N, C-alpha and C positions, 0 to 999 in steps of 0.2 A: 760432095761432102755428104757423109751419112747422116739421116736425121738422128736427132738426140732422143734418147729414150725418154718415155713418159715418166713423170715422178712417181714414187711409190703411193702417195695419197691419191693420185688421179686414177691409177690402175685400181685401186680398191674400190672408189666410187663407181667406175665404170662396170666392175664386176657385179656391184650390188644392183645396178640398174638393169643390167642384163639379166640376172637372177629373178627380178621382179616382173621384167616383162616375160620371161619364160613362165613364171607362175600364173600371170594374167591369161597368156595365150593357153596354157593347159587348163585353166579354168572355164575359159570360153569353149574350147573343145568338148569339155565334160558335159556342159549345159546344152551345147548344140547337139550333141549324140543322145541327150536324155529322152528316152521313150518308155512307155509301158511296155516291159517285156519281163520275162521270168527271171533273168539274171543280167547282172552288169557285164558289160565287155571287159576285154583285157585292159583297153587303154583307160577306162573309168576307173578301174581296181588301182592302176598304176597312179592315175590323177589323185584319186581318193587317199592314197597311201602318202604321196608326196604332200598333199594339202592338210593332212591330219595334224602336223605340228602347228601350222599356222591357225587352223580351227580351234586347236585345243588351247594356244595361247590367247586368242581372240575370246574364247568362252571364260577363260580363268579371270582375263582382265575385266570382262563384263560383270563376272559375278563378284569381282572384288570392288569394282566401282559402286555396284548395286548395294553391296553390304555396307560399304563406307557411308553412302548417301542415307542408307536406313539409320545406321548408328547415329549421325549426325542428327537426324530429325528426332531420334529417340532422346539424345542429350539434351536438345533444345525443350522437348515436351516435358522432361523430368525437371529441368530448371524451372519452367513456368510453373508446373505443379509444385514444385518446392517453395517458390515465392508465395504462392496462393495459400499454401499450408502455413507458413510462417505468419502470414497477415490474419489469417483465421485464429491461429493460436494467440497472437497478441490481442486481438478483439475479445477472446474468451478470457484471457487474464484480466483484461479491464473490466470484463463484466463480473468476474469473480471477485475483483475488489470492490466494485460498486456494490455488489450483493453483500459482501461481509460488512461493508460500511452501514448500509441501510439496515442490516440485521442487528448490528451494535446499537444504531440510533432508534430502532424499533424497541429493543430491550430497555434502553434508557427512559424512553417515553413510557413504556408500560410501568416501569418502577416508579415514575414520578405521578403517573395516573393513581397507581395503588397508594401513594403516599397522600394524595389529595383525597382519595376517598376514606382513608382511616384517620385523617387529622381533624381535629376539633377547631382548627384555625381556618379563617378564609385565605386561601393560597392562590397566588398569581403565576402562572407558569412563565418561565423566560428562557431565552437562550444566551449563552455566551458568545459573544461577538469579536471581543478584543481581550487578550492577555497582556499582561505588563511583560517587557522583554527579558526580565532576568529568568535565570533557570527555575529558581524558586519564586514565581511570580507572587507579588503580595497584594494585587488587585485584579479585578476583571471589571469588564463593561458588559452589561446586559441590554438586551433590546426593549426594555419596558422604562418608562418615564413618568413624569408627573401626570401626564394626561391619562395614564393607565392606573393612577392612585398611588403609585409609589412616592415615599417620603423619606428623608434622612433619618437614619438610625433603625429603619425597619430591618427585621432579621431576614436572612436568605439562608435558605435549607435546601438539601436534595433528599432522595431516599435514603441516604447513609446517614445524615444528621446535619449539624450546623456547618455552613459554608462561611459565613461572616455577617455584615451587616452593611446597609447602605450608607455610602460616604457623601456622595454628590449625585444630584439628579438634574436632568434636562428634560424638555417636554418629551423626548423620544428614546432617551438612554438613561442609564444609571451605572455609577461607578461603585463597586462593592469591594469593601476592605475585607481580606480574607482572615480567617482564624489565625493562620500561622504569620500573619504579618507582625513584625516586633511591636508595632504600635496599637496592635488589637489587645483589648482586655475585656472580661467579662465576669460578672459574678457566677458562681457554680456551687454546686453541692455533690457531694458523693452519694451516689444513687443507693448504696447499700447501707451506709452509716447516717446519712443526714448531715455530714461535717460541712461547714460552710467554708468558702475559700474563693479564690479568684484565679484565672487562666490567662496567660499571656503568651503571644505568638513567639516561636523561635525559628522561623524560616524552615531550613531543611532538617532542623532537629524536631520539627513538630511544634510543641507547645510544653509550657511548663505551668504547674498548678503550684499555688502556695496557699497555706493555711495559717495566717497570721496570729501569733500569740496562743496558740494551741499546740504545744508540742507534744501533747498527748492524742492528737487527732487520730480516730481510728480509720486510717487510709492505707489500704494495701494493694500491691499489685494485681491487676485483674479488675479492680472495681471500676464501675462505669461512672463517668462524670456528665452531668447534666446542667443546663442553666437553671439558676435559682429564681429568676425573676426579680431580684433586688435590683434596685436602681430605675425601675419602670421604664426599660428599654427593650431588652430581650425577653420574650416570653418564657415563662416557666417550663421545664420539662424537655427542652430541646438538647438531644445527645450532642456532647462535646467530643468525647473520647474515652480511651481506657487508660487506667494508671499502668505505666511500665515499671518504674523503680520509685523507690521512696527514700529519702534522706533528710538530714537537718542541715539549716544554714550555721554558719560559725558562731553566731551569737546563742544558739541552741533555743532560740525563742520561735523560730519559723520552720515549720515542717513544709517540705516541698515535695512535689512528685513529677517525674517526666511523663508527658502524656502523648499517647498515640492517637492521632485525630481519627475520628470515625470516618471521615470524608478522604476519598482519595483524590487529591488536588492536582494530580498529573493527568487525570482523565475528567475533567469538568466541562460539561457540554450543556447540560439542562439543569435549571434551578427552579425553585419557587420562592417568591417573596411572600413574607407573612404580612399579610395587609392588616391584620388586627393589631399589630404593634404600633406604639406612639411615636412620634417624630422628635420628641424631647424628653428629657429626663435628666436625674442627678446620680451621682455616685459613680462607682467604678465602671459602669457599663457606658459612661458618656464622657470619654476623655476630653 
């Protein structure tokens, strides 16, 4: 029987192996015949020509591998640098926010120090530590109490004007009823004309002033309102706010005015307790 021909795949493998063996043998011959001489031999030239494609492919592959490795290293370095820069940026933003907060606090403290310097009253500085939960909070808690000399009904102010008055006192803290609380009332007068009246809180609407039984009271928009001192609770001359609009009640006996408080109650951090005020009294100032 005749031998069966080798499969096509086997012939291809044998040819590849034979080619590789030939290349190795030729390369060995080129190395063995290499000497210091002015010119290459014909065999070496043939070998160099035959090996050039292999050397070229090997060089190209090596360059690509080196380039890929360098690119991966550069990507990793850039990622690390990016993460570091992000962390530094976050830290800078935190420092910027802290600086702005300290700057605002410093400005507020300077205002309160200026108020204390120009005031004729004995003032006790305090800080707001608790606000009532409502959007237009009606009371706050300060970090001063009876051990600091604070008593009920003492006036509380800041550099802008009247904040409210002390409602409750503990040894270490005090609750302050704000001017905008609907239960807050105080005797006032028009700083321009001297007309006597009373003011009551209106929550988000600020406050309203009334001038009972004086329909001809000379009160106009833009006039400043201050505490009158009547009722022996709040000292005289504390700025309450500014008249915005003026009108008459339905009975035409009471003139009223809407009031824009002098104090910005949405930004209430530092206040002063007027220690000179008494803790008891009668009249509209002491509901």
